[in-house]
C-alpha positions in Angstrom: -0.2 0.1 -0.2 1.1 3.1 -1.0 2.1 5.2 2.1 0.1 8.6 0.9 -2.5 6.6 1.1 -1.9 4.7 4.7 0.9 6.7 6.6 1.3 4.0 9.2 1.5 0.6 6.7 4.5 -0.8 8.9 4.6 -4.0 6.5 6.5 -2.3 4.4 9.1 -2.2 6.9 11.9 -4.8 5.7 12.1 -8.2 8.6 15.4 -8.5 7.7 16.7 -5.6 8.7 14.3 -4.4 11.6 15.8 -6.9 14.0 17.7 -4.4 16.6 21.8 -6.3 15.5 21.0 -6.4 12.5 20.0 -2.8 11.8 22.8 -1.5 13.8 24.8 -3.6 11.1 23.5 -2.2 8.7 24.0 1.1 10.1 27.6 0.5 10.3 28.2 -1.0 7.1 26.2 2.1 5.4 29.2 4.6 6.6 32.0 1.7 6.4 32.3 -0.7 3.9 33.7 -2.8 3.9 34.3 -3.5 7.5 36.8 -6.2 9.5 34.3 -9.0 11.0 36.2 -8.3 15.3 35.4 -4.0 14.3 31.9 -5.0 13.4 31.5 -7.2 16.3 32.6 -4.8 19.1 30.9 -1.7 17.1 27.6 -3.6 17.2 28.1 -5.4 19.8 27.6 -8.9 19.5 29.6 -12.3 20.5 31.5 -13.4 17.1 28.9 -16.2 17.5 25.4 -13.8 17.1 27.1 -11.8 14.7 27.3 -14.9 12.1 23.9 -15.7 12.4 22.8 -12.0 12.0 25.1 -12.0 9.0 24.1 -14.9 7.7 20.6 -13.5 7.7 22.0 -10.6 5.5 24.0 -12.6 3.7 21.1 -15.1 1.9 18.6 -11.4 2.3 22.1 -10.5 -0.3 22.8 -7.0 1.7 26.0 -7.6 2.5 28.4 -9.9 1.3 31.2 -11.7 3.0 35.3 -12.3 1.8 37.8 -14.5 3.6 41.1 -13.7 3.3 44.8 -13.6 4.8 46.1 -10.9 5.7 50.2 -12.1 6.7 48.7 -15.7 8.6 45.7 -14.3 10.4 42.2 -14.8 8.3 40.6 -11.8 8.7 37.2 -11.4 7.2 35.3 -8.5 5.3 31.6 -7.9 5.3 30.5 -5.2 2.0 27.8 -3.6 1.9 25.9 -4.4 -1.6 24.0 -2.9 -3.3 20.9 -4.3 -2.9 21.7 -3.8 0.9 22.2 -0.5 0.4 18.8 0.2 -1.8 17.1 -1.5 1.0 18.9 0.9 3.5 17.8 4.0 2.5 13.9 2.4 1.6 13.7 1.0 5.8 15.0 4.8 6.5 12.8 6.3 4.1 9.7 4.4 5.8 11.1 4.7 9.3 10.6 8.9 8.0 7.4 7.9 6.4 5.8 6.7 10.1 7.7 10.0 12.4 5.8 12.2 10.0 2.3 10.3 10.1 2.9 10.8 13.6 4.1 14.4 14.1 
């Protein structure tokens, strides 16, 4: 439904992004992409396992891409926000702005 016709239409909110931890991941990656796994973990306050689970959901949706490599002899995972992820993020923000405007 068009937000102009029903500004309280919450069904347009992307559930993949809307979870608190995934929201933090998307917000961070929208400003810093790629992010190193440990850096992202610390910024969103997650455990390794919890972050991995949420990244997998975002990756399954096509919103992020992970790249594993070695720096020296140490493994490093970099997380990128994809083009589809940026589009979804901007749409999520737009939907939130619509809800805020409707509540004013």
